[in-house]
C-alpha beads as a LAMMPS data file, in Angstrom:
LAMMPS data file: protein, C-alpha beads

136 atoms
135 bonds

1 atom types
1 bond types

-500.0 500.0 xlo xhi
-500.0 500.0 ylo yhi
-500.0 500.0 zlo zhi

Masses

1 110.0

Atoms # bond

1 1 1 -44.251 339.680 182.685
2 1 1 -43.307 340.984 179.246
3 1 1 -39.977 342.851 179.214
4 1 1 -40.129 346.467 178.098
5 1 1 -37.784 346.800 175.139
6 1 1 -36.828 350.080 173.502
7 1 1 -37.975 350.655 169.949
8 1 1 -35.262 349.939 167.406
9 1 1 -37.038 352.151 164.898
10 1 1 -39.096 355.173 165.978
11 1 1 -41.792 354.168 163.481
12 1 1 -41.761 350.586 164.745
13 1 1 -43.772 348.155 162.696
14 1 1 -46.898 350.312 162.312
15 1 1 -49.029 349.120 159.429
16 1 1 -47.155 345.829 159.053
17 1 1 -49.256 342.652 159.123
18 1 1 -47.538 339.639 160.694
19 1 1 -48.665 336.029 160.996
20 1 1 -47.090 334.173 163.932
21 1 1 -47.213 330.361 163.852
22 1 1 -46.099 328.832 167.147
23 1 1 -47.496 325.782 168.955
24 1 1 -46.274 326.763 172.451
25 1 1 -49.096 328.988 173.824
26 1 1 -46.851 331.086 176.073
27 1 1 -44.341 331.773 173.289
28 1 1 -47.149 332.595 170.844
29 1 1 -48.622 335.049 173.343
30 1 1 -45.271 336.751 173.997
31 1 1 -44.408 337.083 170.293
32 1 1 -47.808 338.504 169.311
33 1 1 -47.806 340.871 172.294
34 1 1 -44.313 342.196 171.552
35 1 1 -45.154 342.685 167.873
36 1 1 -48.348 344.559 168.773
37 1 1 -46.353 346.796 171.121
38 1 1 -44.228 347.682 168.081
39 1 1 -47.405 348.654 166.215
40 1 1 -47.778 345.569 164.014
41 1 1 -51.067 343.873 163.297
42 1 1 -50.067 340.443 164.661
43 1 1 -52.235 337.356 164.223
44 1 1 -51.250 334.214 166.100
45 1 1 -52.007 330.615 165.188
46 1 1 -50.984 327.456 167.033
47 1 1 -50.740 325.086 164.065
48 1 1 -50.174 324.903 160.342
49 1 1 -53.803 324.310 159.338
50 1 1 -54.942 327.509 161.060
51 1 1 -51.964 329.399 159.615
52 1 1 -52.887 328.351 156.080
53 1 1 -56.513 329.365 156.624
54 1 1 -55.421 332.773 157.942
55 1 1 -52.993 333.314 155.050
56 1 1 -55.754 332.576 152.535
57 1 1 -58.086 335.108 154.198
58 1 1 -55.578 337.911 154.680
59 1 1 -52.316 339.081 153.132
60 1 1 -49.452 339.133 155.622
61 1 1 -46.245 341.081 155.059
62 1 1 -44.331 338.639 157.273
63 1 1 -44.903 335.099 158.488
64 1 1 -42.963 334.055 161.583
65 1 1 -42.931 330.265 161.610
66 1 1 -41.825 327.659 164.128
67 1 1 -40.596 324.493 162.410
68 1 1 -41.738 322.039 165.110
69 1 1 -45.490 322.223 164.552
70 1 1 -47.767 319.310 165.468
71 1 1 -49.552 319.030 162.115
72 1 1 -47.492 320.291 159.161
73 1 1 -43.706 320.129 158.647
74 1 1 -42.197 323.613 158.731
75 1 1 -40.826 323.596 155.179
76 1 1 -44.206 322.450 153.798
77 1 1 -45.958 325.262 155.657
78 1 1 -43.439 327.835 154.408
79 1 1 -44.053 326.846 150.773
80 1 1 -47.837 326.826 151.269
81 1 1 -47.946 330.228 152.989
82 1 1 -45.755 331.754 150.286
83 1 1 -48.080 330.323 147.608
84 1 1 -51.334 331.342 149.335
85 1 1 -51.435 334.897 147.950
86 1 1 -50.194 336.755 144.916
87 1 1 -47.675 338.717 147.003
88 1 1 -45.802 336.202 149.183
89 1 1 -44.810 337.272 152.692
90 1 1 -41.284 337.419 153.982
91 1 1 -40.844 334.240 156.044
92 1 1 -38.816 334.327 159.236
93 1 1 -38.215 331.101 161.156
94 1 1 -37.869 331.073 164.934
95 1 1 -37.239 327.515 166.055
96 1 1 -35.585 325.245 168.546
97 1 1 -34.609 322.851 165.756
98 1 1 -31.302 322.843 163.924
99 1 1 -29.411 321.022 161.194
100 1 1 -31.345 319.528 158.307
101 1 1 -34.696 321.099 159.240
102 1 1 -33.146 324.585 159.132
103 1 1 -31.617 323.831 155.711
104 1 1 -35.007 322.634 154.440
105 1 1 -36.631 325.827 155.764
106 1 1 -34.109 327.975 153.906
107 1 1 -34.635 325.914 150.741
108 1 1 -38.397 326.426 151.111
109 1 1 -37.957 330.195 151.125
110 1 1 -37.236 331.369 154.672
111 1 1 -35.320 334.631 154.530
112 1 1 -33.920 334.314 158.054
113 1 1 -33.646 331.673 160.770
114 1 1 -33.333 332.440 164.475
115 1 1 -32.614 329.506 166.790
116 1 1 -34.240 329.518 170.245
117 1 1 -33.352 330.838 172.669
118 1 1 -32.867 333.993 170.658
119 1 1 -32.574 337.669 171.451
120 1 1 -35.818 339.530 170.695
121 1 1 -33.842 342.700 169.905
122 1 1 -32.076 340.864 167.035
123 1 1 -35.386 339.663 165.612
124 1 1 -36.869 343.133 165.878
125 1 1 -33.806 344.710 164.270
126 1 1 -34.106 342.227 161.395
127 1 1 -37.816 343.021 160.901
128 1 1 -37.181 346.766 161.042
129 1 1 -34.334 346.334 158.538
130 1 1 -36.763 344.927 155.983
131 1 1 -38.336 348.395 155.603
132 1 1 -41.786 346.861 155.748
133 1 1 -43.466 350.053 156.934
134 1 1 -42.814 351.683 153.574
135 1 1 -44.258 348.662 151.775
136 1 1 -47.329 348.293 154.029

Bonds

1 1 1 2
2 1 2 3
3 1 3 4
4 1 4 5
5 1 5 6
6 1 6 7
7 1 7 8
8 1 8 9
9 1 9 10
10 1 10 11
11 1 11 12
12 1 12 13
13 1 13 14
14 1 14 15
15 1 15 16
16 1 16 17
17 1 17 18
18 1 18 19
19 1 19 20
20 1 20 21
21 1 21 22
22 1 22 23
23 1 23 24
24 1 24 25
25 1 25 26
26 1 26 27
27 1 27 28
28 1 28 29
29 1 29 30
30 1 30 31
31 1 31 32
32 1 32 33
33 1 33 34
34 1 34 35
35 1 35 36
36 1 36 37
37 1 37 38
38 1 38 39
39 1 39 40
40 1 40 41
41 1 41 42
42 1 42 43
43 1 43 44
44 1 44 45
45 1 45 46
46 1 46 47
47 1 47 48
48 1 48 49
49 1 49 50
50 1 50 51
51 1 51 52
52 1 52 53
53 1 53 54
54 1 54 55
55 1 55 56
56 1 56 57
57 1 57 58
58 1 58 59
59 1 59 60
60 1 60 61
61 1 61 62
62 1 62 63
63 1 63 64
64 1 64 65
65 1 65 66
66 1 66 67
67 1 67 68
68 1 68 69
69 1 69 70
70 1 70 71
71 1 71 72
72 1 72 73
73 1 73 74
74 1 74 75
75 1 75 76
76 1 76 77
77 1 77 78
78 1 78 79
79 1 79 80
80 1 80 81
81 1 81 82
82 1 82 83
83 1 83 84
84 1 84 85
85 1 85 86
86 1 86 87
87 1 87 88
88 1 88 89
89 1 89 90
90 1 90 91
91 1 91 92
92 1 92 93
93 1 93 94
94 1 94 95
95 1 95 96
96 1 96 97
97 1 97 98
98 1 98 99
99 1 99 100
100 1 100 101
101 1 101 102
102 1 102 103
103 1 103 104
104 1 104 105
105 1 105 106
106 1 106 107
107 1 107 108
108 1 108 109
109 1 109 110
110 1 110 111
111 1 111 112
112 1 112 113
113 1 113 114
114 1 114 115
115 1 115 116
116 1 116 117
117 1 117 118
118 1 118 119
119 1 119 120
120 1 120 121
121 1 121 122
122 1 122 123
123 1 123 124
124 1 124 125
125 1 125 126
126 1 126 127
127 1 127 128
128 1 128 129
129 1 129 130
130 1 130 131
131 1 131 132
132 1 132 133
133 1 133 134
134 1 134 135
135 1 135 136
């Protein structure tokens, strides 16, 4: 059951396009569902190869990336997704990893890192604080 969370922003994330890259199917489903409830166009992929293909086909305002993917190291994926289009997305990392992998993600261009388990309200507040609706 997906928890019903109040909107942090009355506009939500309407018009914002978000790529979610997460290899755990249940987590991927929850993240994409919650983002869609906020009005975002959320596309989910379970690995780095599919994420790169999606980012080449469509411009995303935000990419939410897990670092522990089965096929591509997180920092490599972050650089590739940011380079895939002329207007790079804001990259947010949500991961269970810590230490050196988080530092590498920040060096690769992640604007924020949330370590699992994390509070969805904090992630949503961060996304709403980016003022992406105005840019979409």
